C-alpha positions in Angstrom: -66.2 -171.3 -35.4 -68.0 -170.8 -38.7 -68.1 -174.6 -39.1 -69.4 -175.1 -35.8 -72.4 -172.3 -36.9 -72.8 -173.7 -39.8 -73.6 -177.3 -38.7 -75.9 -175.9 -36.4 -77.9 -173.9 -38.8 -78.0 -177.2 -40.5 -79.4 -179.0 -37.7 -81.9 -176.2 -36.6 -83.7 -176.4 -40.6 -83.8 -180.1 -40.3 -85.3 -179.9 -36.9 -87.8 -177.6 -38.2 -88.5 -179.3 -41.5 -89.3 -182.6 -39.5 -91.2 -180.7 -36.9 -93.5 -179.0 -39.3 -93.9 -182.7 -41.1 -95.5 -183.9 -37.8 -97.7 -181.5 -37.6 -101.4 -182.6 -36.9 -103.8 -181.3 -39.3 -106.8 -182.9 -37.6 -108.3 -186.0 -35.9 -108.9 -188.1 -39.2 -107.3 -185.8 -41.7 -103.8 -186.0 -43.7 -101.5 -183.5 -43.7 -100.9 -181.6 -46.8 -98.6 -178.9 -47.6 -99.8 -175.4 -48.4 -98.1 -175.3 -51.8 -99.7 -178.4 -52.5 -103.3 -177.1 -52.1 -105.3 -176.0 -55.1 -108.7 -174.0 -55.2 -112.0 -175.5 -54.4 -114.2 -175.3 -57.5 -117.5 -175.7 -58.9 -116.2 -179.3 -60.3 -115.1 -180.1 -57.0 -118.5 -179.4 -56.0 -120.0 -181.8 -58.1 -117.9 -184.6 -57.2 -118.3 -183.8 -53.2 -119.4 -187.6 -52.5 -121.9 -188.0 -49.3 -122.1 -191.6 -47.7 -124.7 -192.8 -45.7 -125.2 -196.0 -43.5 -128.4 -198.0 -45.1 -128.4 -200.9 -43.5 -126.3 -202.6 -40.4 -126.7 -206.2 -39.7 -128.0 -207.7 -36.7 -124.6 -208.8 -35.3 -123.3 -205.6 -36.6 -120.5 -207.1 -38.9 -121.6 -206.1 -41.9 -122.7 -202.5 -43.2 -124.0 -201.6 -46.7 -123.7 -198.0 -46.9 -124.3 -196.0 -50.3 -122.4 -193.0 -51.5 -123.3 -190.4 -54.2 -122.6 -186.7 -55.3 -124.4 -184.1 -56.9 -123.7 -185.2 -60.2 -125.6 -188.5 -59.5 -128.9 -186.7 -58.8 -128.5 -184.4 -62.1 -131.1 -184.9 -64.8 -134.3 -184.3 -62.8 -137.7 -183.8 -64.8 -139.1 -181.3 -62.8 -142.5 -181.0 -64.8 -143.4 -184.4 -63.2 -143.3 -183.4 -59.6 -145.8 -184.7 -57.9 -146.5 -187.7 -60.5 -146.8 -190.6 -57.9 -145.1 -192.9 -61.3 -141.9 -190.8 -61.5 -138.7 -191.6 -60.1 -136.3 -188.8 -60.0 -132.7 -189.9 -61.0 -130.4 -190.8 -57.9 -127.4 -193.0 -58.9 -125.2 -194.3 -56.1 -122.3 -196.7 -55.5 -123.4 -199.5 -52.9 -120.6 -200.6 -50.4 -120.3 -203.6 -48.3 -118.1 -203.3 -45.5 -116.6 -205.2 -42.8 -116.9 -203.0 -39.8 -114.4 -204.8 -38.0 -111.7 -204.8 -40.5 -113.0 -201.9 -42.9 -112.6 -203.8 -46.2 -114.8 -202.7 -48.3 -116.3 -204.3 -52.1 -118.5 -202.4 -54.5 -121.9 -204.1 -55.0 -122.2 -203.2 -58.7 -119.3 -202.5 -61.3 -121.4 -199.2 -62.1 -123.6 -196.4 -60.2 -126.9 -198.0 -59.9 -130.2 -196.2 -58.5 -130.9 -198.7 -55.5 -133.3 -198.5 -52.0 -134.1 -200.2 -49.2 -131.3 -202.3 -48.7 -132.1 -204.7 -45.8 -129.8 -207.2 -44.4 -131.3 -210.8 -43.3 -131.3 -211.6 -39.8 -128.3 -213.7 -40.3 -126.5 -211.3 -42.3 -126.0 -213.5 -45.2 -128.1 -212.2 -47.5 -128.9 -208.1 -48.6 -132.6 -207.6 -49.8 -132.6 -203.9 -52.0 -134.6 -202.6 -54.8 -132.8 -201.6 -58.2 -134.3 -199.6 -60.5 -134.3 -201.1 -63.9 -136.5 -198.9 -66.5 -138.9 -196.8 -64.9 -139.6 -199.6 -62.3 -137.7 -201.0 -59.4 -136.6 -204.5 -59.4 -136.7 -206.3 -56.1 -133.4 -208.4 -55.7 -132.1 -210.5 -53.2 -127.8 -210.4 -52.7 -126.0 -213.8 -51.4 -123.0 -212.4 -49.7 -121.2 -215.7 -49.7 -121.4 -216.5 -53.6 -121.6 -212.4 -54.7 -124.5 -213.6 -56.9 -127.9 -211.8 -57.1 -131.7 -213.3 -57.2 -134.4 -211.1 -58.9 -137.6 -211.6 -57.2 -140.6 -212.6 -59.0 -143.8 -210.9 -58.8 -147.2 -211.7 -59.9 -148.4 -210.8 -63.5 -149.8 -207.6 -63.7 -147.7 -206.0 -60.6 -144.6 -204.5 -59.7 -142.7 -203.1 -56.7 -144.4 -199.7 -55.3 -142.0 -196.7 -55.8 -142.8 -196.2 -52.0 -142.1 -199.7 -51.0 -140.2 -201.1 -47.6 -138.8 -204.6 -47.8 -138.9 -206.5 -44.3 -137.5 -209.6 -43.7 -139.4 -212.5 -41.4 -137.5 -213.1 -37.9 -136.2 -216.4 -39.2 -134.8 -215.2 -42.7 -137.2 -217.0 -44.8 -139.3 -214.4 -46.1 -139.3 -210.9 -47.4 -142.4 -208.8 -47.4 -142.8 -205.6 -49.4 -146.0 -204.0 -51.3 -146.9 -203.9 -55.2 -148.7 -201.4 -57.5 -150.9 -203.1 -60.3 -150.3 -202.1 -63.7 -153.9 -200.7 -63.6 -152.8 -198.4 -60.5 -150.0 -197.1 -63.0 -152.3 -195.9 -65.6 -154.9 -194.8 -63.3 -152.1 -192.8 -61.7 -150.6 -191.4 -64.7 -154.0 -190.4 -66.6 -154.9 -188.4 -63.4 -151.4 -186.5 -63.3 -152.0 -186.1 -66.6 -155.6 -184.7 -66.5 -154.1 -182.1 -64.0 -151.0 -181.1 -66.2 -151.9 -181.4 -69.9 -155.7 -181.7 -70.2 -157.5 -178.7 -72.3 -159.9 -178.1 -69.9 -159.6 -179.0 -66.2 -162.4 -178.9 -63.7 -162.2 -178.5 -59.8 -165.2 -178.3 -57.5 -165.6 -177.5 -53.7 -168.1 -180.8 -53.5 -164.8 -182.9 -54.1 -163.5 -184.0 -50.4 -160.2 -183.6 -51.5 -157.8 -181.0 -53.6 -156.9 -182.6 -56.9 -153.0 -182.4 -56.0 -153.9 -183.7 -52.3 -156.1 -186.8 -54.1 -153.6 -187.5 -56.5 -150.8 -187.9 -53.4 -152.8 -190.3 -51.5 -152.8 -192.3 -54.7 -149.6 -193.8 -53.5 -151.1 -195.5 -50.2 -153.2 -197.6 -52.9 -151.1 -201.0 -52.6 -151.0 -204.5 -51.9 -148.8 -206.4 -49.5 -147.2 -209.9 -50.4 -144.8 -212.4 -48.7 -141.8 -213.6 -50.9 -140.9 -217.3 -49.7 -137.2 -217.3 -50.3 -136.9 -220.8 -50.7 -139.5 -222.0 -52.9 -139.6 -218.7 -55.1 -143.4 -217.9 -54.4 -145.3 -215.3 -53.4 -148.5 -214.8 -52.0 -150.9 -211.9 -50.9 -151.2 -210.7 -47.2 -153.2 -207.9 -47.4 -155.4 -207.5 -50.9 -154.8 -203.6 -52.1 -156.6 -201.1 -50.4 -154.6 -197.8 -48.6 -151.6 -199.0 -46.6 -149.9 -195.9 -45.2 -147.4 -197.6 -43.5 -146.7 -201.6 -42.2 -144.2 -203.3 -39.9 -143.6 -207.0 -38.9 -143.6 -208.3 -35.3 -140.0 -209.2 -34.0 -141.5 -212.8 -33.6 -142.6 -212.7 -37.1 -146.1 -213.7 -36.0 -148.1 -210.8 -36.7 -148.1 -207.7 -38.9 -149.1 -203.7 -37.7 -150.4 -201.4 -40.3 -151.5 -198.1 -40.9 -154.7 -198.0 -43.1 -156.0 -194.8 -44.4 -159.2 -193.5 -43.6 -158.7 -189.7 -44.4 -162.1 -188.8 -45.4 -161.1 -185.0 -46.6 -158.3 -182.4 -47.2 -156.9 -181.5 -43.7 -156.1 -177.6 -43.6 -154.7 -178.2 -40.3 -151.6 -180.6 -40.8 -149.8 -180.6 -44.0 -150.2 -183.5 -46.2 -152.7 -184.7 -43.5 -153.3 -188.4 -43.2 -155.7 -190.0 -40.3 -155.2 -193.8 -40.0 -156.6 -196.5 -38.0 -154.1 -198.9 -36.7 -154.7 -202.6 -37.4 -153.3 -205.9 -36.4 -152.9 -208.8 -38.6 -152.0 -212.1 -37.1 -150.5 -214.1 -40.1 -152.6 -216.5 -41.3 -155.6 -214.7 -39.5 -158.0 -211.8 -40.1 -157.1 -208.2 -39.1 -158.4 -206.4 -36.4 -158.6 -202.8 -35.6 -156.4 -201.7 -32.1 -156.6 -197.7 -32.5 -159.9 -196.1 -34.4 -157.9 -193.1 -35.4 -154.4 -191.6 -35.2 -155.7 -188.3 -35.8 -153.8 -185.8 -33.5 -151.6 -188.6 -31.7 -148.4 -190.1 -33.1 -147.6 -193.8 -32.4 -144.2 -194.8 -31.0 -143.8 -198.8 -30.8 -141.2 -200.9 -29.3 -139.1 -202.9 -31.2 -140.5 -206.3 -30.4 -143.7 -204.6 -32.1 -146.3 -205.5 -29.4 -146.4 -202.4 -27.4 -147.1 -199.0 -28.3 -147.4 -195.4 -26.3 -148.9 -192.0 -27.8 -149.8 -188.7 -26.1 -152.9 -187.1 -26.2 -154.2 -183.8 -24.4 -150.7 -183.7 -22.2 -151.2 -187.5 -21.1 -149.6 -190.0 -22.3 -151.2 -194.2 -23.2 -149.7 -197.3 -23.6 -151.1 -200.9 -24.6 -150.1 -204.0 -26.0 -151.6 -205.1 -29.0 -153.4 -208.1 -26.7 -155.1 -205.1 -25.0 -158.8 -204.1 -25.8 -158.0 -200.3 -24.4 -154.9 -198.5 -23.9 -154.0 -197.5 -20.1 -153.6 -193.7 -19.5 -149.8 -193.4 -17.8 -149.9 -189.9 -16.6 -152.1 -186.8 -15.4 -155.8 -187.3 -14.0 -157.6 -189.6 -15.9 -159.9 -189.0 -18.2 -159.1 -184.8 -18.0 -156.4 -182.5 -17.9 -155.1 -181.2 -14.4 -157.5 -178.8 -12.6 -157.0 -175.9 -10.2 -158.1 -176.5 -6.5 -161.8 -175.3 -6.1 -161.1 -173.4 -2.9 -159.0 -170.8 -4.7 -157.9 -170.1 -8.2 -154.3 -169.6 -9.0 -153.1 -167.2 -10.8 -153.0 -167.7 -14.6 -149.2 -167.6 -14.8 -148.7 -170.3 -12.3 -151.7 -172.4 -13.8 -150.0 -172.6 -17.1 -146.2 -173.6 -14.9 -148.4 -176.5 -13.4 -150.3 -177.1 -16.9 -146.7 -177.6 -18.6 -145.1 -179.8 -15.9 -148.1 -181.9 -16.3 -147.8 -182.4 -19.7 -146.0 -185.1 -21.6 -145.0 -186.2 -25.2 -144.1 -190.1 -25.3 -140.2 -190.3 -26.7 -139.3 -194.1 -26.9 -140.3 -197.2 -25.6 -137.8 -199.9 -24.9 -137.2 -202.8 -26.6 -140.2 -205.2 -24.8 -142.5 -202.3 -23.8 -141.5 -202.1 -20.2 -140.2 -198.7 -19.9 -140.6 -195.4 -21.8 -139.2 -192.3 -21.8 -140.9 -189.0 -21.8 -140.7 -185.6 -22.1 -142.0 -182.7 -20.6 -140.9 -178.9 -19.7 -138.8 -180.0 -16.8 -136.6 -182.9 -19.0 -136.3 -186.4 -19.6 -138.5 -189.1 -17.5 -138.4 -192.7 -17.2 -141.7 -194.5 -16.5 -142.7 -197.9 -15.3 -145.3 -199.2 -18.2 -146.6 -201.6 -15.7 -146.8 -199.7 -12.4 -147.0 -196.0 -13.9 -144.1 -194.7 -11.5 -142.1 -192.4 -12.9 -138.6 -190.4 -12.3 -136.4 -187.4 -14.0 -133.3 -188.5 -15.3 -132.3 -185.5 -17.2 -133.5 -182.2 -16.0 -133.5 -179.8 -18.9 -134.2 -176.0 -19.2 -136.4 -175.0 -22.0 -136.2 -171.7 -21.0 -132.6 -171.6 -21.0 -131.8 -171.3 -24.8 -127.7 -171.8 -23.9 -128.5 -174.8 -22.1 -127.1 -177.8 -24.1 -129.6 -180.4 -26.3 -130.2 -183.9 -25.4 -131.8 -186.2 -27.9 -132.4 -190.2 -27.1 -130.9 -192.0 -29.6 -131.4 -195.9 -28.3 -132.3 -198.4 -25.6 -129.7 -201.1 -24.8 -131.0 -204.1 -26.2 -131.4 -205.4 -22.2 -133.3 -202.3 -21.3 -130.5 -201.3 -18.7 -129.2 -198.2 -20.7 -130.3 -195.4 -22.7 -127.8 -193.6 -24.9 -128.2 -190.1 -26.3 -126.7 -187.5 -28.4 -125.2 -184.2 -26.8 -124.9 -181.1 -28.5 -123.8 -177.5 -26.6 -125.5 -174.4 -27.8 -122.7 -172.0 -27.4 -119.6 -173.8 -28.5 -118.8 -176.4 -31.1 -118.9 -179.2 -28.9 -120.7 -182.5 -29.7 -121.2 -186.3 -28.2 -122.6 -189.0 -26.5 -123.8 -190.4 -23.0 -125.1 -193.1 -21.7 -127.9 -193.4 -18.8 -127.4 -196.5 -16.6 -130.9 -197.1 -15.2 -129.8 -198.9 -12.0 -127.1 -196.8 -11.2 -128.6 -193.6 -12.5 -125.6 -192.1 -13.5 -125.0 -190.2 -16.8 -121.7 -191.8 -18.3 -119.7 -189.6 -21.0 -119.0 -191.7 -23.9 -117.7 -189.1 -26.6 -117.3 -185.7 -26.5 -115.4 -183.5 -29.3 -115.9 -180.6 -31.6 -116.4 -182.8 -35.1 -120.0 -183.1 -36.3 -121.2 -186.8 -35.6 -124.6 -187.9 -36.9 -126.8 -190.6 -38.1 -125.7 -193.0 -35.1 -127.3 -196.9 -35.2 -126.7 -199.6 -32.9 -126.6 -203.2 -33.8 -129.9 -205.3 -32.8 -127.4 -207.5 -30.4 -126.0 -204.3 -29.4 -122.2 -204.5 -30.1 -121.6 -202.0 -32.5 -122.3 -198.3 -33.6 -122.0 -197.1 -36.8 -122.1 -193.3 -37.4 -121.2 -190.2 -39.3 -118.7 -187.8 -38.5 -116.8 -184.7 -40.3 -114.7 -182.1 -39.6 -116.1 -178.7 -39.6 -116.8 -177.4 -43.1 -116.1 -180.7 -44.6 -118.2 -184.0 -46.0 -118.1 -186.9 -43.3 -117.0 -190.7 -43.2 -118.5 -193.5 -42.0 -116.9 -194.6 -38.1 -117.8 -197.7 -36.5 -117.4 -198.4 -32.6 -118.1 -201.0 -29.6 -121.3 -200.2 -27.6 -118.7 -197.7 -25.1 -118.0 -195.7 -28.3 -114.2 -197.4 -28.0 -112.2 -198.6 -30.6 -113.3 -195.8 -33.0 -111.9 -196.6 -36.6 -112.6 -195.3 -40.2 -114.7 -197.3 -42.5 -114.9 -195.0 -45.6 -112.5 -192.4 -47.5 -115.3 -190.5 -49.7 -113.5 -187.7 -50.5 -109.9 -188.5 -51.1 -109.5 -185.9 -53.7 -110.5 -183.0 -51.3 -107.2 -183.6 -49.5 -105.5 -181.6 -52.3 -108.3 -178.8 -52.0 -108.1 -175.8 -49.7 -111.1 -175.4 -47.7 -111.8 -172.0 -45.7 -111.9 -172.2 -41.9 -114.7 -171.6 -39.9 -115.7 -169.7 -36.6 -118.7 -169.6 -34.3 -119.7 -166.0 -33.7 -122.0 -164.7 -31.1 -123.9 -161.3 -31.2 -126.9 -159.7 -29.9 -129.9 -158.4 -31.5 -131.7 -155.1 -31.4 -133.9 -156.1 -28.6 -130.8 -157.9 -26.7 -131.2 -161.6 -28.1 -128.2 -163.4 -27.8 -127.8 -165.2 -31.1 -125.0 -167.3 -33.2 -123.7 -167.4 -36.6 -121.4 -169.5 -38.2 -118.8 -167.9 -40.4 -117.0 -169.5 -43.4 -113.6 -167.7 -44.2 -111.6 -167.4 -47.6 -109.0 -170.2 -47.8 -106.2 -167.8 -47.8 -107.9 -165.7 -45.3 -105.6 -162.5 -43.7 -106.3 -161.2 -40.4 -106.6 -157.7 -40.6 -108.0 -157.6 -43.8 -111.3 -156.4 -44.8 -113.7 -158.7 -47.1 -116.6 -158.3 -49.0 -119.0 -160.3 -47.0 -122.3 -162.2 -48.3 -125.2 -163.2 -45.8 -126.5 -166.3 -46.6 -129.9 -166.3 -44.8 -132.6 -168.9 -43.8 -133.4 -169.3 -40.2 -131.3 -170.6 -37.4 -127.9 -171.8 -37.6 -125.1 -172.8 -35.4 -122.9 -175.9 -36.9 -120.3 -175.4 -39.6 -121.4 -178.0 -41.9 -120.2 -178.6 -45.4 -121.6 -176.4 -47.7 -120.6 -176.9 -51.4 -122.3 -173.2 -53.1 -120.6 -171.6 -49.7 -117.2 -172.8 -50.3 -117.4 -172.0 -53.9 -118.3 -168.5 -52.7 -115.2 -168.6 -50.2 -112.7 -169.9 -52.9 -113.6 -166.5 -55.0 -112.5 -164.3 -51.9 -115.7 -163.9 -50.0 -116.4 -164.5 -46.3 -119.8 -166.0 -46.1 -121.9 -165.7 -43.1 -125.0 -167.8 -41.6 -126.7 -165.8 -39.5 -129.7 -166.4 -36.9 -132.4 -164.4 -36.2 -134.9 -164.6 -33.5 -138.3 -165.2 -35.4 -141.6 -164.0 -33.7 -145.1 -165.2 -34.5 -146.8 -162.2 -36.2 -143.7 -160.0 -36.9 -141.6 -162.5 -38.6 -140.5 -159.4 -41.3 -138.9 -157.4 -38.1 -136.5 -160.0 -37.3 -134.3 -160.3 -40.5 -133.7 -156.7 -39.7 -132.9 -157.0 -36.2 -130.6 -160.3 -36.6 -128.8 -160.0 -39.8 -127.7 -156.6 -39.6 -126.8 -157.0 -36.0 -124.4 -160.0 -37.2 -122.9 -157.7 -39.9 -121.9 -155.0 -37.0 -120.2 -158.0 -35.5 -118.0 -158.8 -38.7 -117.2 -155.1 -39.0 -116.3 -154.9 -35.3 -114.3 -158.1 -36.0 -112.4 -155.9 -38.4 -112.9 -158.7 -41.1 -115.8 -157.4 -43.0 -115.5 -154.3 -45.1 -119.2 -152.4 -44.2 -119.4 -150.8 -48.0 -119.4 -154.4 -49.4 -121.9 -156.2 -47.7 -124.0 -158.8 -49.8 -127.1 -161.0 -49.4 -128.7 -163.6 -50.5 -131.1 -166.7 -49.6 -132.7 -169.8 -51.2 -136.7 -170.6 -51.0 -137.8 -169.2 -47.0 -134.5 -167.5 -47.3 -134.8 -165.9 -50.6 -138.3 -164.8 -49.4 -136.1 -163.1 -46.6 -133.7 -161.5 -48.5 -135.9 -159.9 -50.6 -138.2 -158.4 -47.2 -134.8 -157.3 -45.6 -134.0 -154.8 -48.3 -137.1 -153.1 -48.0 -136.2 -152.4 -44.8 -132.6 -151.4 -44.9 -130.2 -150.1 -47.6 -127.1 -151.3 -46.3 -126.4 -154.2 -48.5 -125.0 -153.4 -51.8 -126.1 -156.6 -53.8 -128.9 -159.2 -53.0 -129.5 -162.3 -54.7 -133.2 -164.0 -53.9 -133.1 -167.7 -55.1 -137.0 -169.1 -55.5 -138.3 -167.1 -52.6 -142.0 -165.5 -52.8 -142.4 -161.9 -52.5 -146.3 -161.4 -52.4 -147.5 -163.5 -49.4 -151.1 -162.9 -50.7 -150.6 -164.4 -54.4 -148.8 -167.0 -52.5 -151.3 -167.6 -50.0 -153.3 -170.2 -52.2 -150.8 -171.1 -54.6 -148.5 -174.1 -55.0 -151.3 -176.6 -55.6 -148.9 -179.6 -56.1 -148.0 -178.8 -52.6 -151.7 -179.0 -51.1 -152.6 -177.0 -48.2 -148.7 -176.1 -47.3 -149.2 -172.8 -48.4 -151.8 -172.0 -46.5 -150.5 -174.1 -43.4 -147.2 -171.8 -43.7 -148.5 -168.4 -43.2 -151.5 -169.4 -40.4 -149.5 -172.2 -38.2 -145.9 -172.7 -39.4 -142.6 -171.5 -41.2 -143.9 -168.1 -42.4 -145.4 -167.6 -38.8 -148.2 -164.7 -39.3 -150.4 -166.7 -36.8 -153.5 -166.0 -38.9 -155.5 -166.7 -42.2 -155.4 -163.9 -44.8 -158.8 -162.6 -43.9 -158.1 -162.4 -40.2 -155.0 -160.1 -40.5 -154.7 -158.8 -44.0 -152.4 -155.7 -42.8 -149.8 -158.7 -41.9 -149.9 -160.3 -45.5 -149.3 -157.0 -46.9 -146.5 -156.0 -44.7 -144.8 -159.5 -45.2 -144.9 -159.0 -48.7 -141.9 -157.5 -50.3 -144.0 -156.6 -53.6 -145.7 -153.5 -51.9 -142.4 -152.1 -50.9 -140.5 -152.4 -53.8 -140.1 -148.6 -54.3 -138.1 -148.2 -51.2 -135.5 -151.0 -52.5 -132.2 -149.6 -53.2 -130.1 -152.9 -53.5 -129.2 -154.2 -56.7 -131.5 -157.5 -56.8 -130.6 -160.5 -59.0 -133.6 -162.8 -58.8 -133.1 -166.5 -59.7 -136.1 -169.3 -60.3 -137.0 -172.8 -62.4 -140.0 -172.6 -64.3 -141.1 -175.6 -63.3 -140.9 -174.7 -59.6 -143.8 -176.2 -57.9 -142.9 -175.2 -54.8 -142.4 -171.2 -55.1 -144.0 -170.7 -58.9 -141.6 -168.6 -61.0 -144.4 -165.9 -61.1 -143.2 -164.8 -57.7 -140.2 -163.6 -59.0 -141.8 -162.4 -62.2 -143.6 -160.0 -59.6 -140.6 -158.6 -58.3 -139.0 -158.3 -61.8 -141.8 -156.6 -63.3 -142.4 -154.2 -60.2 -138.6 -153.4 -59.8 -138.3 -152.5 -63.9 -141.4 -150.1 -63.5 -139.8 -148.5 -60.7 -136.6 -147.9 -62.7 -134.5 -150.3 -60.2 -131.6 -152.4 -60.8 -132.6 -155.9 -61.1 -132.2 -158.9 -63.2 -133.9 -161.9 -63.6 -133.0 -165.1 -64.5 -135.4 -168.1 -65.3 -134.4 -171.7 -65.7 -136.8 -173.3 -68.6 -136.6 -176.7 -66.8 -135.2 -176.0 -63.3 -137.2 -176.5 -60.4 -136.7 -175.1 -56.6 -133.2 -173.7 -55.6 -130.3 -174.5 -57.8 -131.2 -176.0 -61.7 -130.7 -179.4 -61.4 -131.4 -180.8 -64.9 -128.2 -180.4 -66.8 -124.6 -179.4 -64.9 -124.8 -176.7 -67.6 -127.6 -175.0 -65.6 -126.1 -175.5 -62.4 -122.9 -174.3 -63.3 -124.6 -170.9 -64.9 -126.4 -170.7 -61.8 -123.0 -170.6 -59.6 -121.5 -168.4 -62.5 -124.4 -165.6 -62.1 -124.4 -165.2 -58.2 -120.2 -165.2 -58.3 -120.6 -162.4 -60.9 -123.4 -160.2 -59.4 -121.5 -160.1 -56.4 -118.1 -159.6 -58.1 -119.9 -156.6 -60.2 -121.6 -155.1 -56.7 -119.3 -155.9 -54.0 -115.8 -156.0 -55.7 -116.2 -153.5 -58.6 -114.5 -155.8 -61.3 -114.2 -154.7 -65.0 -115.7 -157.6 -66.5 -118.9 -158.5 -67.8 -121.8 -160.1 -65.1 -122.2 -163.5 -67.6 -118.1 -163.8 -67.9 -117.0 -166.9 -66.4 -115.3 -166.5 -62.5 -111.6 -167.4 -62.0 -112.7 -169.8 -60.2 -114.9 -171.7 -62.8 
C-alpha cells in the first residue's frame, strides 16, 4: 500500500510540473520560470528597443523597419535647439523584412542615422537618406544585388534636412528637396546671431519674431528630380518657400504648398499660411487654393481631388476645377433660424452642431468622402452630395467607444476603423462594408495595437502590437486581419526581466466626474501589503503603455499611478486636487497604498501640475518637478525659441486659462505656484536642464530660491548640458537623473537610512 501511495505521489508531482510548464504567459510571449527573472534596471531601460514600420512595398511583400533604443539618441546638443542646420543623433538598425516568411536582414552592419525610407513602386529598390558627416546623403539600395548607389547632387547643393523622397509612378525618378550651401551659411549665421552675438536687436517693426523667422528658413529649398537610369538631376522648382509637396499617382503633376505667411501668427503655434499650387511636369505652376489659413486640406490618394471644411461646411474639388463645390450646409452661409420664430439658444446650438462637419478622409479616387459631426461618421457622395450616417457616436457620452478612420480599401468598398473602449482595455479593428452597410469586427482583444499600414494593393496589413507595460513588435496580416504573424522580436532580453502587472482603475473626482487611472505594480507585488505610491501627472491616462522610468520606479518597490484629471477652462488648477487626491483615495480603499507614503511627480506640464498641486494639499510627503513652470506671468512671453507657444498655451490651448494676461491677471497669479510657495509643506526636488528651450531653467530657479527664503525643504538639480525633461547629453546624466528621483522618494517615503546621492540598489 505504501508503494502504491508513493507511485501516486510521484504521478501527481510529474503531472503538476507538466501542467505548470504548459501554462500560457500571453499571446505573443514565452513562459519564463519565476526563478529565472531578474530585476528591471536603468541599464535595461537604456537598451529597450522601439521598432517602427517605415515603408511597406505596394504589394505588401517587403517591409523596411527601424529599431532603436534610448541609448541610440544619447548625445543631443541641446544648445543647438532651433538651429535649422542641426541634426540630433538618432542612430538605428534598418531591417528588411519579408512579410510572408518574417525572414529579416539588417541593411547595415552597424547602426546608422537613416530617414525617409521609401520603396520603389515595384519593391525592388529602397530610397533613403543616410547621415554622412553633418548632412544627409541620398542613396538607393538594390534589393537583388544588396548594393547601394549614392544620388549625385549638383555642386553647391545638398539634401535638405527636412526633405521627403518620392518615387515617380514608373520608378524612373526620385523627387527630393535640396538646400544650397549658401542657405546653410545664412541659416547658421542667423542662429549664431541669436545665440552668440554681443549685441542682439529685435524690433516690433519686423514682421516675424526672430525665432519664428529662423524656423521658417527650413522651407526655403529647391525641388529636384533624379533620373535613376541616367544619374542626372534636374530642377523642378527653383529655390523658394516650399512647405510640402506630393507627386500625383499617375506621375504627371506635382501639388505643393507655397509658404505665403506674412507675419507671426499669435492664434496658431508655428502658424503657416500657404497657397496650394499644381505643377504639370513640364508645364507651369498654377494656384488652386489661394490661402490655407483656417483650413486643413485632405487629398485623395490619386492626388487629383481634395476636400476641406470651413465654417462647419465641407468643400470639394479636383485639380481641374476652377472653384471648389460646397457639399454641406446652406450655400454661402451657416444654418439660419426660421424667421417666423427664434429657437431657444440650446436648441439652436444643437442644430448648428449637427450641421457642422469636418472632412476626414477621401477615397482613393475622390468619389467618396468620410466626414464627421456631433452625431458620428458620415459617408458622402462627392458627386451628388448625398450623405448617410454610417457610424453613430455620442460625444456627450464619455464612456462610448472611440473610432478612428484608418484607411479605405483600394476599390472604396470598405472602410477600416480602429476601435478602443473607454471603460476597459479592449481594442481592435472594424471594417465597414459600403454596399451592405454592415460593420464587421476583424480584431478585438486587450493588447495595444498601433501604426496600422495597409499596402497599396490592399493585400497586407502591418502594425505594432504590445502586451500591456511591454514594448511592442511588428506583425503582419492579410486584409481581413487573419493569418496574423510576428515579424520582429525587438527585445529578447526582456524575457528574463520581471516587469510588474498593471491595472485600470476608475474613481470619481470631487465633482462626481468618473475618471480612470493606470496602476503599475512592483514586480513582486503582494496583495494585502500597503506600498509607498508615486503619482505621475500629466493630463489624461488610460492605456498601460510601456514606460521605462515608471518601470524603474516599480522595480524599486513603488506602486506607480498615472491618474486622469478633468481639466476645466479657466480653472485648471483645481482639477489636480480634485482628480489626483480622488485617485489616491481609491488606491487607499483598495488596500494597495499606504496613505502616509504618497509621492507625486511630473515632467513639463506634469511638473507644473505637481508644483501647483502641493500648494493646495499637504497629503504628499515628497514631490518632484521635472522641467515644469512655476510662474505663469514670467513664463507667458518666455521660451523665445518656441515662438508664440507660451502665449498660445494659456490663452487657447494646454494651460487652459482662456484669456490673455491683461484680460485675467488674477488667473495667471492663481495658477502660478511661486505665489503660494509659503503654503508648501511637501519636500520638493526640482530638476532642470540649463539648455532647456521649452521651460527655461530660471523657472525652477525661482521656486528654489523662494523655498529657501521661506525655510522649506527643497533641492535643485540642474544639468549644465541638459534639455527638457530627462537629460540625454550623456548616459551618466540620464542615470544620475533616475538615481536622484529614486533617492528622493526613498528618503521621504521609505525612510531609508542612506544618503540621497547613493546609488539605489537597482542601479
